[in-house]
Backbone as a printed PyTorch tensor [residue, N CA C, xyz], in Angstrom:
tensor([[[  0.7000,  -1.3190,   0.0220],
         [ -0.0190,  -0.0400,   0.0960],
         [  0.7460,   1.4640,  -0.0440]],

        [[  1.8210,   1.3000,   0.5200],
         [  2.7750,   2.5410,   0.9530],
         [  3.6340,   2.3840,  -0.1180]],

        [[  3.9760,   3.8510,  -0.4550],
         [  4.9970,   4.2920,  -1.2640],
         [  6.1900,   4.9070,  -0.6440]],

        [[  7.2760,   5.0120,  -1.3810],
         [  8.2230,   5.7680,  -0.8210],
         [  7.9340,   7.1090,  -0.5140]],

        [[  8.0300,   7.6400,   0.6940],
         [  7.8510,   9.0920,   1.1770],
         [  9.1070,   9.5270,   1.4300]],

        [[  9.7470,  10.1600,   0.3710],
         [ 10.9720,  11.0230,   0.9170],
         [ 10.8430,  12.1510,   1.5190]],

        [[ 11.3720,  12.4370,   2.3770],
         [ 11.4070,  13.9030,   3.0500],
         [ 12.7130,  14.4840,   2.8880]],

        [[ 12.6960,  15.7820,   2.6750],
         [ 13.9740,  16.5720,   2.4760],
         [ 14.0110,  17.5230,   3.7010]],

        [[ 15.0940,  18.0970,   4.0740],
         [ 15.6850,  18.9200,   5.1100],
         [ 14.4300,  19.9890,   5.2780]],

        [[ 14.0860,  20.7690,   3.8980],
         [ 13.2290,  21.6690,   3.9850],
         [ 11.8300,  21.2370,   4.4980]],

        [[ 11.4750,  20.0940,   4.0870],
         [ 10.1650,  19.5520,   4.7710],
         [ 10.0490,  19.4880,   6.0980]],

        [[ 11.2060,  18.9680,   6.6880],
         [ 11.4570,  18.7930,   8.0480],
         [ 11.1780,  19.9650,   8.8820]],

        [[ 12.0460,  21.0960,   8.1100],
         [ 11.7660,  22.4200,   8.7150],
         [ 10.3710,  22.9680,   9.1020]],

        [[  9.7970,  22.7180,   8.0420],
         [  8.3690,  23.1380,   8.0470],
         [  7.4130,  22.3050,   8.8720]],

        [[  7.5910,  20.8970,   8.9390],
         [  6.7940,  19.7780,   9.7870],
         [  7.6670,  18.8340,  10.1270]],

        [[  8.3390,  18.8970,  11.3210],
         [  9.3260,  18.0190,  11.9850],
         [  9.0530,  16.6810,  12.0200]],

        [[  7.4700,  16.3210,  12.2840],
         [  7.1700,  15.1810,  12.4020],
         [  7.2870,  14.1500,  11.1490]],

        [[  7.4970,  14.8020,   9.9390],
         [  7.4220,  14.1830,   8.7940],
         [  8.6540,  12.9420,   8.9370]],

        [[  9.8150,  13.5300,   9.6770],
         [ 10.9030,  12.8290,   9.6460],
         [ 10.6020,  11.2980,  10.2360]],

        [[  9.9570,  11.5000,  11.3220],
         [  9.3010,  10.3000,  11.9930],
         [  8.1830,   9.4720,  11.4470]],

        [[  7.4450,  10.0910,  10.5530],
         [  6.3000,   9.4680,   9.9950],
         [  6.9720,   8.5580,   8.6420]],

        [[  8.2780,   9.0780,   8.1570],
         [  8.8270,   8.4610,   7.1780],
         [  9.5670,   7.1840,   7.7130]],

        [[ 10.1400,   7.2770,   8.5800],
         [ 10.8260,   6.1330,   9.5800],
         [  9.7610,   5.0750,   9.9160]],

        [[  8.4820,   5.6680,  10.5500],
         [  7.6020,   4.4110,  10.8730],
         [  6.9250,   4.1020,   9.7900]],

        [[  6.6420,   4.4610,   8.5210],
         [  6.2020,   4.2210,   7.3290],
         [  7.0540,   3.2400,   6.7440]],

        [[  8.1520,   3.4290,   6.7190],
         [  9.3260,   2.4260,   6.2220],
         [  9.3270,   0.9820,   7.0100]],

        [[  9.1560,   1.3530,   8.4220],
         [  9.0720,   0.0290,   9.2210],
         [  7.9640,  -0.7920,   9.1040]],

        [[  6.8710,  -0.0450,   8.9750],
         [  5.7070,  -0.7460,   8.8050],
         [  5.4810,  -1.6900,   7.3590]],

        [[  6.2910,  -1.0750,   6.4850],
         [  6.1100,  -1.6760,   5.1000],
         [  7.2360,  -2.9420,   5.2010]],

        [[  8.1820,  -2.7100,   6.0260],
         [  9.1230,  -3.8830,   6.0460],
         [  8.3320,  -5.0750,   6.7430]],

        [[  7.5240,  -4.5540,   7.7810],
         [  6.8590,  -5.5940,   8.5480],
         [  5.6100,  -6.4200,   7.7880]],

        [[  5.0550,  -5.5910,   6.8190],
         [  4.1570,  -6.3640,   6.0890],
         [  4.7560,  -7.5320,   4.9340]],

        [[  6.2430,  -6.9840,   4.4510],
         [  6.9450,  -7.7370,   3.8100],
         [  7.3280,  -9.0210,   4.3820]],

        [[  7.7740,  -8.9730,   5.6470],
         [  8.0410,  -9.9920,   6.5010],
         [  6.8330, -11.0650,   6.8880]],

        [[  5.7340, -10.4900,   6.9600],
         [  4.2610, -11.1590,   7.2780],
         [  4.0190, -12.0290,   5.9980]],

        [[  4.1500, -11.5740,   4.5810],
         [  4.0630, -11.9330,   3.4930],
         [  5.0580, -13.0410,   3.3590]],

        [[  6.1740, -12.9260,   3.8200],
         [  7.2600, -13.9320,   3.4930],
         [  6.9480, -15.1930,   4.2760]],

        [[  6.4460, -14.9960,   5.7540],
         [  6.1770, -16.1180,   6.4130],
         [  4.9700, -16.6820,   6.3980]],

        [[  3.9600, -15.8210,   5.7710],
         [  2.7000, -16.2840,   5.3410],
         [  2.1370, -15.9540,   4.1080]],

        [[  2.8270, -16.5970,   2.9460],
         [  2.2880, -16.1590,   1.5670],
         [  0.8720, -16.2700,   1.1560]],

        [[  0.2540, -17.1040,   2.1680],
         [ -1.4390, -17.1570,   1.8070],
         [ -1.9800, -15.8290,   2.2320]],

        [[ -1.2210, -14.8930,   2.7790],
         [ -1.9610, -13.5190,   2.9900],
         [ -1.9410, -12.7620,   1.7800]],

        [[ -1.1240, -13.1670,   0.7870],
         [ -0.8800, -12.2960,  -0.1780],
         [ -2.2260, -12.5950,  -1.3910]],

        [[ -2.3700, -14.0510,  -1.2820],
         [ -3.5700, -14.3040,  -2.0930],
         [ -4.9210, -13.5020,  -1.7120]],

        [[ -5.0280, -13.0870,  -0.8750],
         [ -6.3810, -12.6410,  -0.0400],
         [ -7.3590, -13.5350,   0.1820]],

        [[ -8.7120, -13.3760,   0.1410],
         [ -9.7450, -14.4130,   0.4240],
         [ -9.8770, -14.3030,   1.8350]],

        [[-10.7470, -15.3540,   2.2180],
         [-10.8450, -15.5540,   3.4510],
         [-10.0540, -16.6060,   4.0980]],

        [[ -9.5420, -16.5170,   5.3040],
         [ -8.7210, -17.4630,   6.0490],
         [ -9.2970, -18.8470,   6.2630]],

        [[-10.5420, -19.0390,   6.0550],
         [-11.1880, -20.1840,   6.4110],
         [-10.9030, -21.4000,   5.1160]],

        [[-10.5020, -20.6390,   4.0650],
         [-10.4270, -21.6700,   3.0690],
         [ -8.7640, -22.2150,   3.0980]],

        [[ -8.1270, -21.5380,   3.9160],
         [ -6.6230, -22.1670,   3.9300],
         [ -6.4960, -23.3090,   4.6900]],

        [[ -6.0430, -24.4010,   4.6200],
         [ -5.8000, -25.5030,   5.2700],
         [ -4.9580, -25.2930,   6.5170]],

        [[ -4.1490, -24.4380,   6.3530],
         [ -2.8160, -23.9300,   7.5040],
         [ -3.5470, -22.8340,   8.2460]],

        [[ -4.8580, -22.4350,   8.1710],
         [ -5.3340, -21.6720,   9.4200],
         [ -5.1880, -22.0660,  10.6110]],

        [[ -4.0390, -21.4080,  11.0360],
         [ -4.0680, -21.6600,  12.8150],
         [ -3.7640, -20.3160,  13.3560]],

        [[ -3.5630, -20.2990,  14.5840],
         [ -3.5940, -19.1780,  15.3340],
         [ -2.4170, -17.8730,  14.8700]],

        [[ -1.3000, -18.6600,  14.2480],
         [ -0.3060, -17.6140,  14.0840],
         [ -0.7870, -16.7250,  12.6110]],

        [[ -1.4970, -17.7350,  11.7910],
         [ -2.1540, -17.1030,  10.5960],
         [ -3.0720, -16.1890,  11.0420]],

        [[ -3.8680, -16.2240,  11.8520],
         [ -5.0380, -15.4040,  12.2550],
         [ -4.1370, -14.1850,  12.6710]],

        [[ -3.1300, -14.3250,  13.8150],
         [ -2.4140, -13.0740,  14.1780],
         [ -1.7490, -12.2600,  13.1630]],

        [[ -1.2130, -13.2180,  12.2300],
         [ -0.5890, -12.4400,  10.9550],
         [ -1.5960, -11.4810,  10.3540]],

        [[ -2.7710, -12.2100,   9.9780],
         [ -3.7420, -11.2930,   9.2150],
         [ -4.1960, -10.0940,  10.1800]],

        [[ -4.2530, -10.4460,  11.1410],
         [ -5.0900,  -9.3060,  12.1050],
         [ -3.8340,  -8.1600,  12.0690]],

        [[ -2.4980,  -8.5920,  12.5160],
         [ -1.4880,  -7.4860,  12.3330],
         [ -1.2860,  -6.6770,  11.1270]],

        [[ -1.4870,  -7.5550,   9.8600],
         [ -1.5420,  -7.1040,   8.3300],
         [ -2.6330,  -5.8540,   8.5130]],

        [[ -3.8980,  -6.2800,   8.9610],
         [ -4.9670,  -5.3200,   8.6820],
         [ -4.8890,  -3.7580,   9.5560]],

        [[ -4.2940,  -4.2050,  10.7630],
         [ -3.8180,  -2.9050,  11.6360],
         [ -2.8500,  -2.1010,  10.8930]],

        [[ -1.7640,  -2.7040,  10.3760],
         [ -0.7170,  -1.9660,   9.7780],
         [ -1.1250,  -1.2110,   8.6970]],

        [[ -1.9770,  -2.2260,   7.8680],
         [ -2.5870,  -1.2180,   6.6350],
         [ -3.5920,  -0.1230,   7.0180]],

        [[ -4.0380,  -0.3180,   7.9970],
         [ -5.0770,   1.0420,   8.6750],
         [ -4.2660,   1.9620,   9.0720]],

        [[ -3.0370,   1.6250,   9.8300],
         [ -2.1360,   2.8140,  10.3160],
         [ -1.4410,   3.5320,   9.3130]],

        [[ -0.9320,   2.7080,   8.0670],
         [ -0.5560,   3.3200,   6.9580],
         [ -1.4920,   4.2180,   6.1620]],

        [[ -2.8070,   3.9540,   6.5150],
         [ -3.5530,   5.0110,   5.7040],
         [ -3.7700,   5.8960,   6.5590]],

        [[ -3.9520,   5.8690,   7.8370],
         [ -4.0610,   7.0450,   8.8670],
         [ -2.6200,   7.9100,   8.6640]],

        [[ -1.5710,   7.3470,   8.5410],
         [ -0.4430,   8.2550,   8.3860],
         [ -0.3520,   8.9630,   7.1370]],

        [[ -0.9960,   8.2330,   6.0780],
         [ -0.9270,   9.1090,   4.7110],
         [ -1.9730,  10.3170,   4.8420]],

        [[ -3.1670,   9.9900,   5.4070],
         [ -4.0340,  11.0570,   5.7170],
         [ -3.4600,  12.3220,   6.5370]],

        [[ -2.5920,  12.0120,   7.3230],
         [ -1.5920,  12.8180,   8.3220],
         [ -0.9950,  13.5650,   7.4970]],

        [[ -0.1030,  12.9460,   6.6510],
         [  0.7500,  13.6150,   5.5020],
         [ -0.0820,  14.7450,   4.8990]],

        [[ -1.0540,  14.2400,   4.1370],
         [ -1.9520,  15.0660,   3.3650],
         [ -2.4930,  16.3190,   4.1830]],

        [[ -2.7310,  15.9700,   5.2530],
         [ -3.3350,  17.1670,   6.0730],
         [ -2.0990,  18.2960,   6.2940]],

        [[ -0.7360,  17.7050,   6.7530],
         [  0.2150,  18.4580,   6.9100],
         [  0.6440,  19.3550,   5.7030]],

        [[  0.2660,  18.8370,   4.3160],
         [  0.8380,  19.3650,   2.9990],
         [ -0.4970,  20.3380,   2.9360]],

        [[ -1.4710,  20.0510,   3.1850],
         [ -2.6830,  21.0920,   3.0380],
         [ -2.3880,  22.2350,   4.1020]],

        [[ -1.9110,  22.1630,   5.1050],
         [ -1.8350,  23.3110,   5.9610],
         [ -0.4670,  24.2850,   5.2820]],

        [[  0.4920,  23.4580,   4.9090],
         [  1.5290,  23.9140,   4.1270],
         [  1.2940,  24.9580,   3.1630]],

        [[  0.4090,  24.4330,   2.3780],
         [ -0.2000,  24.9610,   1.0660],
         [ -0.7760,  26.3590,   1.4200]],

        [[ -1.5540,  26.2430,   2.3880],
         [ -2.3590,  27.1000,   2.7650],
         [ -1.5800,  28.2770,   3.6080]],

        [[ -0.5410,  27.8690,   4.3510],
         [  0.2780,  28.9040,   4.8750],
         [  1.0300,  29.5820,   3.7920]],

        [[  1.5680,  28.9030,   2.8400],
         [  2.2370,  29.3150,   1.6690],
         [  1.3990,  30.5750,   0.9250]],

        [[  0.0540,  30.0780,   0.6930],
         [ -0.8390,  30.9500,  -0.0450],
         [ -1.2080,  32.5300,   0.7800]],

        [[ -1.0260,  32.2880,   2.1060],
         [ -1.3900,  33.6490,   2.8470],
         [ -0.0650,  34.2880,   2.7700]],

        [[  1.2190,  33.7660,   2.7810],
         [  2.3590,  34.5800,   2.8080],
         [  2.6150,  35.2810,   1.6210]],

        [[  1.9200,  35.0280,   0.4110],
         [  2.0270,  35.7210,  -0.8650],
         [  1.5290,  37.0810,  -0.7990]],

        [[  2.0690,  38.0090,  -1.3820],
         [  1.3720,  39.2440,  -1.2160],
         [  0.3900,  39.8340,  -2.3270]],

        [[  0.1480,  38.8110,  -3.1420],
         [ -0.9040,  39.1400,  -4.1280],
         [ -2.0400,  38.1560,  -3.9240]]])
């Protein structure tokens, strides 16, 4: 779900929290990759009831994936909100 979110020094000056959001997003994405490597059946989607290997570890991995995806979505919305504030502030600073 996540794409690489590069953060430049001038971005951090305007919104310091972007630095940690980038680190957190990268860690979350790597966690998803690890879950998919450990449980390839998560990649196929569908319901876990159809998988013969549906055990507690797969259910927990699926729940973790869902929570991570939800958190990534929330982080993306937060970055969008920060960008909107910056755009609005830049517009107010223009003399015309």
